N, C-alpha and C positions, 0 to 999 in steps of 0.2 A: 450288494449292500454290506455283506459280511467283511469284505476286505477294505471297505471305505475307511473305517477308523484307523487301521494300521497305515494306510496310505497317507491319511491326514497326519498321523504321528511322524511319518518320515518327513513330510513337508515342514511341520513345526520344528522337528529336530534340526533340519537344515537351517532353519531361520534362527536357531539359537537355543531352543529348548533341549535340555539334556535329559530330562526325565520323560522318557517315551511313554511310560505307563500313564502318567498324568495326561499326556496328549491323547492317548487312546481313550481314556475315560471321558475326557472332554468331548471328543469326537462322537462317541456313542450317545451321550446325553443330547448333544446338539442335533444329531440325526434323528433320534427318536422323538424329539420335540416333547419332552416330558411335561406333564400337566403343571408342575410347579415352575412356570416359565420365568417368574421373577428371579428365582434363584439361578436358573440357567442363564438368564440374560446377564446378571451381575458377573457370573463367572466368565461368560463369553467376552464381555467388555474388558474384564481384568486380564484375561489371557491375550486378547487382541492388543491391549495396551502394552503388555510386556513384549509381545511379538514385534510391534512397531518400534518400540524403544530399542530392542536388540538389533533388528534388521536395518533400521535407519531410514526406511522410506514407506510412504503410504501405499506405494505400488504393490508391495508384498501382501499387504492386508487385502487389497482389492482382488488380487489374483487368488487368494484363498477362499473368497466367498463362493465361487462355483465349486470348489473342492469340498467345502463343508455342506453346501446345499446342492445336491445333484440336479435339482430342478432349474438352477440358474445356468444360463449358457455363457454370458459374458457381462463384464462390468466396465463402464466407461466414465471418465471424468471430463466435464466440460467447464470452460471458464466463461463467466458472464461479462460481456463487453457492451459498450453502447450500441454496437451494431447488432447484437444478439448473442447467441451462445456459440462459442468456438471450441472445437474438439481439442483435447489435450491427450498426448501420450503420457500416461502417469508414471513414466519411468524417471530415473534420477535426473535426467537432463531436461525433463518437461518440454519435449520438442513439439512444436505446433505442426500438425499435418494440414495439407491443403484440402480441407473440407469446407464446403460452403457454410456460411453462418445460418443458424436457425434463428429466425427473427421472432420477436415477441408478438408481433401483430399478425403473423401468418401461420403460426402453429399453435393450436389450442392448448397443447401441453405447456409450452413455454409461457404463454400469457397467464395461465393459472398459477404457475410456479412463482411468478413475480410477487404474489402476495403471501408466499411462504407455504403454499399447499403442496401436499404429495399427490401426484397424478398417477393413477393405476389404469392401464389400458390392456384390453384383451379382446381380440376379435373385433366386433362392431360395438363394443361398449367401453366407455371410459368412466372412471369414478374419481371424484375429488375427495380427498380426506383432509381434515384439518390436521395441524401439526402440533397439537397439544400432547406433550409426553405422556405415554401410558393410556391415551384415549384417542386413537386415530379413528374417530367416528366419521361417517359419511356426510359430506356437505352437499354433494350434488352428483347426479348420474346423467350420463349422456348416451343416447343410443343412435344407431345408424351411422356412426363414424367408423370407417374401416381403417384399422391399423395393420400394417404389414407384419409387425411383430407384437408380442405381448411383453409387458414389462412395467417397471416402476420408474418414474422420474421423481427424484428426491432433491428438493432444494437445499443448498448449503449457503449460509450467510450469517450476517450479524444483525441483531435487532438494535436499531438506532432510533431513539426517541419513539419507541413503540411500533416501529415499522421495520419489516424485514428488508434488509439490503442484500440482494442476491449477489454472491461472489462466485459460486461454482454450482454445478449440478451433477449429481451422480445418477447415471442411467444404468439400470439393472434389467437385463433381458432374459426371458425364459418362461417357464410354466409358472405363472404367478397367481396368487390368491386374491380374491376381491371380497373376502369376508369383512364385515364391519368391526370396528372397535378392537377390544382386547382379544377377540377370538382369532384375529388375523396374526398368528404368531410369526409368520414369515415377514409380514410388513413390519411388525414391531422390532424384529431382529435386525432387518435391513436398515430401518431408520435409525436404530441405535448405533449400528456400525457406521452409518453415514455421519452421525454426529461425532463419532470418534475420529473419522477421517477429517472432518472439519477442524477438530481440536488439533490433530496432527499438523494440518496445513498452517495453523495460526499459532500454535503453542509450543511446537518443538522444532528444532533446527534440523529438519529432515529433508528439505528441498534445496538442492544446489543449482540455481539457475544462473550462476556467474555474477550477474550484476543486480540481483534482486534479493532483498531482505526477506527471509522466510516467514517471519512473524507478522510483519505489517504489510507485506507484499509491495512495499515501496521500493524504489531504486536504493541501492546501498551506497556507502561512502565512496567506493571506487568509481561508481558511475557518476556520483556528484562531482568528484574531482575532475573527471573528463569534461562534463557538461559545463561546469562553471568556468573552466579554462577556455573553452570554446567561446562562451559568452563574453568573457573578458577580452579575448583576442579580437572579437568583432567590435567591441567598444573602442579598443585602442586604434584599430585600423579605420573604422568607419563610423565611429560615434554611435553605435547601436546601443539602445537603452537596455538595461536589465536591472532587476532588483532582487534582493534576497530577503526572505522572511524566515526567521527562526522561531521555533515553538518548543517550549518545555512544559511538560505536564506538571501541574501544581500538586504537591504533597503525594507524589507517586510512590515514594518509599513507604508511606502508610499502607497503600494498597498491597504492596508485596509483603510487608511484614505482618499485617493484620489479617489479610484475606488469603494469602498464599501466592507464590510466584507463578503457579499455573494460571490462576485467575488474573494476575497482572499481565501475563502474556496474552490472554484472551482480550483484556481491555486494550492492550496495544494493537491487537488485530482490528478491533472496532475503530479505534482512533485512526489507524492507518487508512482504513477504508474511507472514513469521513474526510480525512486530510487530502487523500488522493482525488476525491470528487471535486475539490475546490481548485485544483491546479494540476496540469498534466505533468510538470516536472517537479515531482515530490520525492523526498529522500529521507531515509532514516540515517542520521549522522552517527548516532550511538546512544545507548540507553533509552531514555524517553525523550531525547532531543530529535526533532524533525526539522527539515529544511525544505523550503519551496523556492525554486528559481523561477522568477517571473520575467519573461522576455518581452521586450518592446513595449513596456508600460512604465509609467512613473507618475509622480505627482499625485493629484487628487484621485486619478483613476486607480492608482495603486492603493491609496488609502481607502477607497470604497471597497475594494476587494478585501482589504484587511478587516474592515468593519463586518463584512459578510462572514469571513472566516472566524472572527472572534465571536459573532453571534452563534455560530455552529457549536462552539465550545463554551457556551455560557448558560447552563452547563451542557455537556454531551452525556446523555444517559446510555450507558453500556449495559446491555442485558447479558449477564454472564451465567453460563450453565452451572447449576447447583449452588449458585451464590445469590442471584437476583440482580437488581438494577444497581449499578455502580455509577454515580454521577461524577464526572471529572471536568475540571476547568484547566485553562492553560494560560501561560504568559508568552507574549509574542514580542519580537524585536524585528525592525525592518530598516533597510538602508538601500538607497538607490545609487547607481553608478554616476548619476548626475551630480553628486556631491563632490566627486573627486577633484574637479577643476578648482572648486573653492578651497578645498584642503591644500592643494598644491600652491595656490596663489596667495592666500590671505590668512590662513589659520596659523596662529603661533601659540595658542593656549589649548590645552587638552584636559579632559576630566581627570581628576586625581583618583585613578583606579587602574587595575591591571590592564583593562581594555585601552584606557587612555595612553598608557605607556607603550603598549604594543603598536597602537595606531601611529603615535609620534615617530617611532623607529621606522615603520614602513614608509611613512610620508617622506622622511628624510632620505631614505634610500631611493625612492622614486624621483625625488628632486634631483639627485645626483645623476640618475640615469636618463632623465628626460631630454637633455639637449641632443643626445644621439638618437633617441627614439623618434623624435619628430621627423628627422630626415629619413631614417630607416622606414618608417611607416609610409612616407610619401613614395619611396622607391617601390615598396611592395604594392601599393595601389596602382602605380603605373604598370608594374609587371602583371598584375591581375587583369587590368584592362587590355593589355596586349594579348594575354592568353585568351581572354574572352573573345576578342576579335578573330583570333586564329582558331576558335572552336575547341580550345583545350583548357586545361586547368593548371594553376600554379602548383608546381611539385612540392615546394618546401617554403615555409615561412622562416625567416632568419631567427636564430636563437635569441638575438637581442629582443625581438618582439615577444617571443614566448616568455622569456624571463621577466619582462616588464608586465606582461599579462598575468603572470603568476603573482606578482606583487599586487596588481589590481584585485585579483580574486581574494588574496589574503586580507587586503584592506576592507573590502566590502563584508567579508565574513566577520572581521573584528568589529566593524561598525554595527552589524546586525546583532552580534553576540552581546556587545556592550549595551545596546538598546533593550535587548531581552532581559538582561540582568537588572537594568534600571527598573523595568516593569516589576520584576520579582521583589526588588527592594522597596518598591512603593505600593505594596499591597497585593501583588499578583493579579491574576485574572484580568488582564488588560493588554494594551498594545503600546510599545515604545518605539521611537524612531530616532535616528541620528539627524541633527540639524546644525547648521552653521549660523551663528549670530555674530556679526562683526568679525573679529579675529579669533573667535573662540568656537571650538566644537563642543556641542552639548547633546545630552540625551534627554528626551522629554516624553512624557506619557501623553498619548493622543486622547483628546476629549472629542468623541465623535458627535456629541450634541452641538458643539460649536463649529463642526467641520463645514457645514453649508455656509456659515457666515465668514469663514476665514479666507484670506487670499492665499494663493500658492506661495509656498515658502521658497527660500533660495535654493534648497535642494531639489525643488520640483520645477525649476526653471527649464526653459527649452534646452535639451541636451545638445543641440547643435551649437549652442553658445558655450558649452562646457567641455566638449570633447577635446582631445589632443590635436585633432586635425582640422577643426573648423567645420564648415557646412558639410552635411552628408552628401555623398554622391548618389548615383542611381541605384546602388545596391539596396535590396529590401531590408 
């Protein structure tokens, strides 16, 4: 134990701390578990926060836990998925290992974590603690359940509308204490560090997973550009439906300016979690603007999903650490690829807005490209069918199709963006959509109370009548 503080000082120094004496002092107090734990905890969190900020990853923090507390053998990070908990390597690349899922209905620890409880297991005894900060009191004890290891399972997640939404789990294995309440200094320390890890995951740009936004855990703009181009290409060649939904948080500048940017990042983390649950293809486009790509749906079905999404944010109550509940609302805009045929054939008037000007230019460019695209698309479909019969795949799609699909993607984006800003200009906290009436493109605010009584709009008509190539073939 005598060399432990200096070993810790070396580790902290490597991570960016230049004052080794401070690190030694911190290590001594932490190892001695001084009686004035509140003071020690505050310093621990501050030092860990500085460490993570300097080193750039939560992985360094997790690796230091066994160094600080020699009773701990190892620390693991798991991600909560629909199928259960999936192990993560908490390194900079966040690589998934091929470990089986831990399902919520087959493992007693996982099932109890779903409600936000800390699970402590040792030998043949398991203890459930509530997750109230500073008072980790015992909720339940279970005997006769044999665990191969001893440890803590600590849930990480966001509190949405009063309910814990599990996003990750921190597993800490070693010689663990099962003392109740504030007497369990080890548990208090580890839960506090786990909360900091969660803050790191959602509030700091410390995870680089290539195509994932670190704050919201949604796909990023680069992934969006790839996916929407693929959807647009499928529409051009095969008439496949897709829609875009754009969302912008209302008055989010107030959250950043009045509550702090850290709290704003935490709010974005909660918002991203709620947004992702409503659709698999969800992205953070930038700032507080989020996008959802909805494949193979349109018309009233899409509007029903929009209604459910809007209800989630009307308002969404985000429980932010050290701040409390922050209610947020959002403005939405939606557009379906089914409207494209109408824009090309009959629209000559556009909204007097920047969005209307951009849409007019894109439509004009697409009209000039279209005569060649129809024939090119037909040849591609014939080549795809020949490749399918031969048991192979088409190597390359002509640049003309890709270029046209890029214009389709830009057009749908501008339509959804224009509809979203129409919502903001007409009172916020609602849903707007792009619609064609006669020879005019318009943006309208959706009145969901009248939705059941309304007939499908022109934009919601059968996409097989609106696509560039006529009836769909056998492709899914």
